[in-house]
Residue, then its C-alpha position, 0 to 999 in steps of 0.5 A: m734686232g739690230l739698229d737698222d730695224l729701228d726704222n721699221l718699228d711702228n710701236l716704240d712700246d715693243f722696244f721700250p716696254v712701259q712700266e706702271i708706277n704704283t700710286d697707292n698711298s698706303a704703299k708709299s707710306r710703308d716705303l717711307e718708313f724705311f727712311r726713318h732709320i737712315p742716319v743723316k748728318v745734322t750740322l749747326e752752322v755758326a756763320s761763314v765767309e767767302l775768302p780768296l785763297g790768297d787771304v786764306m794762305q796768309l792766315h796765322e795763329g791769332a788772326v781774326v776773320k769776320l763772319d757773315k752773322q751778327v751776335g744773337e742771330a739765328l744759326d743755320v741748321r743743315v741736314n746733309g748740307r741742306l738748310m732745314a731750320k734756324g736754331e740756337v746753341v744751348v747747353v744740356n747737362g754740360s754738352y752743347g745742344l740745339r734748339i730749333l727756332a724756325l723750320q724752313d720747310e715745315q710742309a716737307l717735315s710734316e709729311l715725313g712725320s705723318v708716315 
C-alpha cells in the first residue's frame, strides 16, 4: 500500500490496528512488583541557591554563600530528582542517616506499598 492509497481508506483500523489495553488490576499489581527491585537515587538536599555564573567564577577558598533554608528547617528528600518528602539528618552508629518528617505524596507511596 502506497501513500496514494491512504485517500481510499474507509477504515483507519485497517491501516493502524487497535491494540487492547489490559485493565486487570491483578495483572497490574504483578507488573508493579518488578519495580520494587529497581535501584533509585535518594538525595537529601540541604539547601540551594541560584547564582549568576560570574558570581560562581569569583568564589574562592573560604567564601561563604548564603543558601535558601533556615537552620532547623526540614530538608528536601528527592528520589531521582523528584521531591518525595521532607526530612532531617540523624546520626546512626556513626553514619549519617535520614529521618522522614513528612511525605509529599502519601497517596502515590501508599499505592506502591500495597502491591
